[in-house]
C-alpha positions in Angstrom: -21.2 40.5 8.1 -18.4 41.4 10.8 -14.6 41.2 10.0 -14.9 38.2 13.8 -17.6 36.1 11.5 -15.7 36.4 8.4 -12.6 34.8 10.1 -14.9 32.3 11.4 -16.3 31.1 8.3 -12.2 31.2 6.9 -11.3 29.2 9.6 -14.3 26.6 9.2 -13.4 26.4 6.0 -9.3 25.4 6.3 -10.5 22.9 8.7 -13.1 21.1 6.3 -9.7 21.1 4.4 -7.1 19.8 6.3 -9.3 17.3 7.5 -10.0 16.1 3.9 -7.0 16.4 4.1 -5.3 14.0 6.6 -8.2 11.4 5.7 -6.5 11.0 2.4 -3.0 10.3 3.7 -5.3 7.6 6.7 -5.9 5.9 3.7 -3.0 6.0 1.6 -0.6 5.1 4.8 -3.5 1.9 5.2 -2.6 0.5 2.3 1.2 1.4 2.3 1.0 -0.6 5.7 -0.7 -3.8 4.1 1.5 -3.6 1.1 4.5 -3.6 3.9 2.9 -6.3 6.0 2.0 -8.8 2.8 5.8 -8.3 1.4 7.5 -9.7 4.6 4.8 -12.4 4.4 6.2 -13.1 1.2 10.0 -12.3 1.7 9.5 -15.1 5.1 8.3 -17.7 2.1 11.0 -16.7 -0.3 13.7 -17.2 2.5 12.4 -20.7 3.5 12.9 -21.7 -0.9 8.6 -21.7 -0.2 8.8 -19.8 -3.5 5.5 -21.4 -4.6 3.6 -20.0 -1.2 5.0 -16.6 -1.9 3.8 -16.2 -5.8 0.1 -17.0 -4.4 0.3 -14.5 -1.5 1.8 -12.4 -4.3 -1.1 -12.9 -6.7 -3.6 -12.4 -3.8 -2.1 -9.1 -3.7 -2.3 -8.2 -6.4 -5.8 -8.9 -6.5 -6.2 -6.1 -4.0 -3.8 -3.7 -5.2 -2.9 -3.9 -9.2 -1.3 -1.2 -9.3 1.8 -1.2 -6.5 4.6 -1.4 -8.3 6.9 -3.8 -5.4 4.2 -6.7 -5.5 4.6 -6.7 -8.9 8.7 -6.9 -8.8 8.2 -9.1 -6.7 6.2 -11.8 -8.7 8.8 -10.5 -11.9 11.0 -11.9 -9.1 10.1 -15.4 -7.7 8.6 -15.9 -11.5 12.0 -15.6 -12.6 13.9 -17.7 -9.3 11.0 -20.7 -10.2 11.4 -20.6 -14.4 15.7 -20.5 -13.3 14.8 -23.8 -11.2 15.1 -22.6 -7.7 17.2 -20.3 -5.8 
């Protein structure tokens, strides 16, 4: 195998790793975008004093994204407000 062939093989390997990295980032970015959209909807519901609906939306989002700390924080905040009797 000549030097040119080794270079082509190495370039191919780098290309494979690059494509895998881009694929993982795309999934991560999609997750962040969906959670951000849910948090925007929750904030709108909170701003118009619809805490029960906001809590329901948070709980639905947590079923899909159970490890997202922003959703957990929003849930705790809403539950605390509901337990205290309002805003």
